Every structure is written in structure tokens, then in C-alpha cells.
C-alpha positions in Angstrom: 0.5 -0.1 0.0 1.6 3.2 -1.2 1.1 6.3 1.0 -1.8 8.7 -0.5 -3.8 11.8 -0.3 -7.2 12.8 -2.0 -9.3 16.0 -0.9 -12.1 17.3 -2.8 -14.8 19.7 -1.8 -17.6 17.5 -0.9 -19.8 16.1 1.0 -17.4 15.7 4.9 -19.7 11.7 5.4 -17.4 10.4 2.3 -14.3 9.5 4.1 -11.5 7.2 4.2 -8.8 7.4 6.4 -6.5 4.7 7.0 -2.8 5.3 9.5 -1.3 3.3 12.3 -3.3 5.0 14.4 -6.3 5.3 15.4 -6.2 8.4 17.5 -4.2 10.1 14.7 -6.8 9.4 12.1 -9.5 10.8 14.3 -7.2 13.8 14.3 -7.3 13.8 10.7 -10.5 13.9 10.4 -11.1 16.8 12.7 -9.8 18.7 9.9 -11.4 17.1 7.0 -15.2 18.0 8.7 -14.1 20.9 8.8 -12.4 22.2 5.8 -15.8 20.9 4.1 -13.8 18.4 2.0 -14.4 14.6 1.4 -11.0 12.6 2.3 -9.1 9.6 0.7 -5.7 8.8 2.9 -3.7 5.9 3.0 -0.7 6.3 5.2 1.3 2.7 6.4 3.9 4.5 7.8 4.2 6.4 11.6 6.6 9.3 10.2 3.4 12.1 11.5 5.6 14.8 10.5 5.7 13.4 6.4 2.7 12.8 6.8 1.4 16.5 8.1 3.6 17.8 5.6 1.8 15.9 2.7 -1.3 16.8 3.4 0.0 20.7 4.6 0.6 20.7 0.9 -2.5 19.3 -0.3 -4.3 22.0 1.8 -2.8 24.0 0.1 -3.7 23.7 -3.5 -6.8 24.9 -2.9 -6.9 29.0 -3.9 -6.7 30.4 -1.0 -9.0 32.6 -0.6 -7.1 35.2 2.3 -3.7 35.0 4.0 -4.3 34.0 7.5 -7.4 33.3 10.0 -7.8 32.8 13.9 -10.6 30.2 15.5 -10.9 28.8 18.7 -11.7 25.2 19.0 -13.3 23.8 21.7 -14.2 20.1 23.4 -15.7 19.4 26.8 -13.0 20.5 28.8 -10.4 21.2 26.2 -10.1 24.7 24.5 -6.9 26.5 22.6 -7.0 29.0 19.9 -5.2 29.0 16.6 -4.3 31.4 14.5 -2.6 30.5 10.9 -0.6 32.6 8.1 0.4 32.1 4.8 3.4 33.0 4.2 2.7 35.3 1.1 5.0 34.5 -1.3 5.4 30.9 -2.0 9.1 31.3 -3.4 11.2 33.3 -0.6 12.4 31.3 2.3 10.8 28.6 4.2 10.1 29.6 7.4 12.5 28.1 10.0 10.2 28.1 13.5 6.5 27.2 12.0 4.5 26.5 14.5 5.1 28.0 18.7 2.9 26.8 21.2 2.1 28.0 24.6 -0.1 27.8 27.6 -2.4 29.5 29.9 -3.7 29.7 33.4 -2.8 26.7 35.2 -2.0 24.5 32.4 1.4 23.0 32.0 2.5 23.2 28.5 5.8 20.5 28.9 3.2 18.7 31.2 0.9 18.3 28.7 2.9 17.2 26.1 4.2 14.1 28.0 0.7 13.1 28.7 -0.6 9.3 27.3 -2.8 10.2 24.8 -5.2 7.4 23.4 -2.5 4.8 22.1 0.0 7.7 21.8 2.6 7.4 24.5 3.5 11.4 24.3 2.1 14.5 22.8 5.2 14.4 20.1 4.1 12.1 17.1 0.5 15.1 17.5 3.6 17.7 17.7 5.0 16.1 14.6 1.6 15.8 12.7 0.5 19.6 13.5 4.1 21.2 12.4 4.3 19.1 9.5 0.6 20.9 8.3 1.8 23.8 8.8 5.0 23.2 6.9 3.6 21.7 4.1 1.1 25.0 3.5 4.2 27.1 4.0 2.8 29.3 6.9 3.3 29.9 10.3 0.8 29.1 12.9 0.7 30.7 16.7 -1.3 27.5 19.3 -2.4 28.6 22.6 -4.1 25.9 24.9 -6.7 27.0 27.4 -8.0 24.0 29.4 -6.8 20.7 30.6 -8.3 18.1 32.1 -8.3 14.7 29.0 -6.2 15.1 27.0 -8.7 14.0 24.4 -10.3 16.2 24.4 -7.5 19.3 24.6 -5.8 18.3 21.5 -9.5 17.3 19.6 -9.2 21.0 20.2 -6.3 22.0 19.3 -6.8 19.6 15.6 -10.8 21.3 15.8 -9.7 24.6 15.8 -6.8 24.8 13.6 -9.7 23.0 10.7 -11.8 25.7 11.5 -8.7 28.6 10.7 -8.1 26.8 7.5 -11.3 26.4 6.3 -12.0 30.1 7.1 -8.6 30.2 4.3 -9.6 27.6 1.6 -13.1 27.0 2.0 -14.8 28.7 -1.0 -18.5 30.0 0.2 -20.1 27.7 -2.4 -19.0 24.2 -0.4 -21.4 25.8 2.1 -24.2 23.5 -0.3 -22.4 21.0 -0.7 -20.6 20.2 2.7 -23.2 17.7 3.6 -24.9 16.4 0.6 -28.7 15.4 0.6 -30.2 17.6 3.1 -31.3 20.1 1.3 -34.0 17.6 -0.1 -35.4 16.3 3.2 -37.8 18.4 5.5 -35.9 20.7 7.9 -35.4 18.6 11.2 -38.2 19.9 13.8 -37.7 19.0 17.5 -41.1 20.8 19.4 -41.4 23.7 18.8 -37.7 23.8 17.0 -36.2 24.1 13.4 -33.4 23.4 11.6 -33.4 25.7 8.9 -29.6 25.3 7.9 -26.8 23.3 8.5 -23.8 23.4 7.1 -19.8 24.0 6.7 -19.8 28.0 7.2 -23.0 28.7 8.7 -26.2 27.3 10.9 -30.0 28.8 11.3 -32.3 27.7 13.3 -35.9 29.2 14.1 -38.1 28.5 17.1 -41.9 29.6 17.2 -44.5 30.0 19.2 -48.2 31.0 18.3 -47.1 34.5 18.1 -43.6 35.3 16.9 -40.9 33.3 15.2 -37.9 34.0 16.1 -34.6 33.0 13.4 -31.3 33.0 15.2 -28.3 32.4 12.4 -24.3 32.0 12.8 
């Protein structure tokens, strides 16, 4: 099996991710989902930085809508903010230190990096993967870890934040209608007085009706 990565804007439920580590695959899934792409990825070795470089290079082949972005990734008790800035001139000298890591509050960064997470003995493989992605993009990134209880959730917050930030740079607005294909043909989801009017990679709209009013919220 040769290492291969294929990305295409489309239905995010169309995915095939095969790596030697389930948690690494899960982090890649976070990025693909928020980027709004289908993904077919096969990776047979544990060179996580090279995997990241290849993935970042593939993402960088999409036309950029802007040069920088920032996002907060949160899940349960884990949260982190991620800022991404592309290099304006790809032909210029590569950025040596592409990612800076920091922590706030009571989070000890080195202790966090030393913690086991699922099938991974410590955070180094995930650091290598993350930094490889930014290197492949030819950009730089700042990660701030805000909260840590379960390292699983904090790492999810980090990669979720990266995926959201990258979507704001690369995902074209037309992907709004193809992120989850088929849903538009179905009746809007409804629970009691609440109805989901639309939900996509860029936008979600919910409406609550009463006998006298209809209030719609869009984010």
C-alpha cells in the first residue's frame, strides 16, 4: 500500500482515513470535516511529520480566499485557540519556526506534551503531525492552550481549531451547499417548537416558533 492523500470539496461524510494509529486518524478527520472536504487517505508508516507535510501541501493546493485566520477549538473540557498565517511569497525562504506553542492559566505545557493520549505514549507524534501540516502549507501558526483536564479533549480542541482556521482560508463559499449533500432535499429537522433551517460548514440557522412569533438565529 502506497501512501496517498486525496482531498476534494464535497460531502464530508465521504471519508476513508487509514493510518497505523486510530487517534491520529481521528485528528485528521477533525480537519477534513471542518475544511469541508471528502478525504481518501492511506498512510502506512509512523512518520507523522511527513504525513503532516503531505497533507498541508495538499490543502495548500486549494486557492486561498485570504492569507490568515484564527479560530477557537473547543470540546467538553478542552479548548485552544489557533492562528494561521500563510507566507505571502511561496518562493521566499521557508519559515524556520513554523509553530509556536503556549499555554494559559494552570496549564503546564511540557506536562501536557508528556501525557499519554489513547494509543499515543506522549504528545510528540501529534506535535509532529501538526507542525508538519503548517510546514506543508508554507505558513506559520500560533497555538494557545486554554484548558486541560482530559488530554484527548484538548488535542481534539487543537486540531478542531486548526480545521476551522483552515476552512476560513481555503473553503469557498459554494461549499456551503455541498458540505453535507442530500440534506437540502429532506424536511428540515424539527424538535417541538425548534426547527433547523440550514446547517453547513459555514452557516447554521435555527428557528423557534410560538403562537405569536417566529425567532430565527443564524451563526
